[in-house]
C-alpha positions in Angstrom: -54.3 22.9 42.0 -53.0 19.5 43.1 -49.4 18.5 43.4 -48.6 15.2 41.7 -45.6 12.9 41.3 -45.4 10.9 38.1 -43.3 7.7 37.9 -42.4 6.7 34.3 -41.9 3.0 33.7 -38.8 1.8 31.9 -37.3 5.2 31.2 -33.6 5.7 31.4 -33.1 2.2 32.7 -30.7 -0.2 31.1 -30.3 2.0 28.0 -33.9 1.9 27.0 -36.4 4.8 26.8 -33.9 7.6 27.1 -35.1 11.1 27.9 -33.0 13.8 29.5 -34.7 15.1 32.6 -34.4 18.6 31.2 -36.4 17.5 28.2 -39.0 15.8 30.5 -39.4 19.0 32.5 -39.8 21.0 29.3 -42.4 18.5 27.9 -44.4 18.8 31.2 -44.3 22.6 31.0 -45.6 22.5 27.4 -48.5 20.4 28.7 -49.4 23.2 31.1 -48.1 21.6 34.3 -46.7 24.1 36.7 -43.7 24.1 39.1 -42.2 21.1 37.3 -39.2 19.5 38.9 -37.5 16.2 38.1 -35.7 13.9 40.4 -32.8 11.7 39.4 -32.4 10.1 36.0 -35.0 7.4 36.4 -38.2 9.2 35.2 -39.6 10.9 38.2 -41.3 14.3 37.9 -43.3 16.4 40.4 -45.7 19.1 39.1 -48.8 21.1 40.0 -51.9 20.8 37.8 -55.6 21.7 37.9 -56.3 18.3 36.2 -57.3 15.2 38.1 -54.8 12.4 38.4 -56.3 10.3 35.6 -56.4 13.2 33.1 -52.8 14.3 34.0 -51.6 10.7 33.6 -53.3 10.3 30.2 -52.0 13.6 28.9 -48.4 12.9 30.0 -48.5 9.3 28.7 -49.8 10.5 25.3 -47.1 13.2 25.0 -44.3 10.8 26.1 -45.5 8.1 23.7 -45.3 10.6 20.8 -41.9 11.8 22.0 -40.4 8.4 22.5 -42.1 6.7 19.5 -43.3 3.8 21.8 -45.7 3.5 24.6 -44.6 4.9 28.0 -46.5 3.8 31.1 -47.0 6.6 33.7 -48.2 6.2 37.3 -49.4 9.3 39.1 -49.8 9.9 42.8 -50.8 13.0 44.7 -48.6 14.3 47.5 -51.1 13.0 50.1 -51.1 9.5 48.4 -47.3 9.5 48.6 -47.4 10.3 52.3 -49.9 7.5 52.9 -47.6 5.1 50.9 -44.6 5.9 53.1 -46.8 5.6 56.3 -48.0 2.2 55.1 -44.6 0.7 54.6 -44.9 -2.8 56.0 -41.1 -3.0 56.5 -40.3 0.0 58.8 -37.1 -1.6 60.2 -35.6 -2.4 56.8 -33.1 0.0 55.2 -35.2 2.2 52.9 -32.9 1.6 49.9 -33.7 -2.1 50.2 -37.5 -1.6 50.1 -39.0 -1.2 46.6 -42.5 0.2 46.2 -44.1 -1.0 43.0 -46.7 1.5 41.8 -49.7 0.0 40.0 -52.8 1.5 38.4 -55.3 -0.6 40.2 -55.5 -2.3 43.6 -54.1 -5.8 43.2 -56.5 -8.7 43.8 -56.5 -10.1 47.3 -54.6 -13.2 46.1 -52.1 -11.2 44.0 -49.1 -12.6 45.8 -50.5 -15.9 46.9 -48.4 -18.7 45.4 -45.6 -16.3 44.5 -42.3 -18.2 44.5 -39.9 -16.3 46.7 -36.4 -17.7 45.8 -34.4 -15.9 48.4 -34.9 -13.8 51.6 -37.3 -11.3 50.0 -40.6 -10.4 51.7 -43.6 -9.1 49.7 -46.7 -7.3 50.9 -49.6 -5.6 49.2 -50.7 -2.2 50.6 -53.5 -0.5 48.7 -52.5 0.0 45.1 -48.8 -0.7 45.8 -46.7 -3.8 46.3 -43.8 -3.5 48.7 -40.8 -5.8 48.3 -38.0 -6.0 50.9 -34.8 -7.1 49.2 -32.5 -7.8 52.1 -29.7 -8.9 49.8 -30.3 -6.2 47.2 -32.7 -6.1 44.2 -29.9 -6.6 41.7 -29.1 -10.1 43.2 -32.7 -11.2 43.6 -34.2 -13.9 41.5 -37.7 -12.8 42.5 -40.1 -12.3 39.6 -43.1 -10.2 40.5 -45.7 -10.5 37.7 -47.1 -7.0 38.5 -43.7 -5.5 37.7 -44.5 -5.9 34.0 -47.1 -3.1 34.2 -46.1 -1.2 37.4 -42.9 0.6 38.1 -40.7 0.4 41.2 -38.9 3.0 43.3 -37.0 2.5 46.5 -38.3 4.2 49.6 -35.5 6.8 49.6 -36.8 8.0 46.2 -40.4 7.9 47.2 -39.6 9.9 50.4 -37.6 12.5 48.3 -40.6 12.9 45.9 -43.0 13.1 48.8 -40.9 15.9 50.3 -40.7 17.7 46.9 -44.4 17.4 46.5 -45.3 18.3 50.0 -43.0 21.3 50.3 -45.0 23.4 47.9 
């Protein structure tokens, strides 16, 4: 069995897509996932499954779409992938709460951030399937518009590290 972390897009953020984490946990258990644990109210869940990542993602997305009455995007990473994401952080000197990792389904094109207009002091790097953004002045104040954020979902490095620890400690 593999341990996965699932990141739900646009769940419990800004009053949209509300689901209690206890309900998310119960839904995952009904799907046959084991050792299910959630982390904070922003749609993060760690579980063990004998499915592969694509199958687990599809099953969870379908169940959430039915539960929420609208499509819910889900991004799934194994514990090993989360550890590699943390190790690949291109901004190791930055405070982890100021570095956001955008999880995507596919590796962005080589020119994914070429020509990106960076209106402030932000820095953007592509590493594998993820895009890292360092927001030195805070994400809430930033005017940066990352086109991939429409399909991906972001978490700060503190959250990613907590999920990696939850996933790796099994």
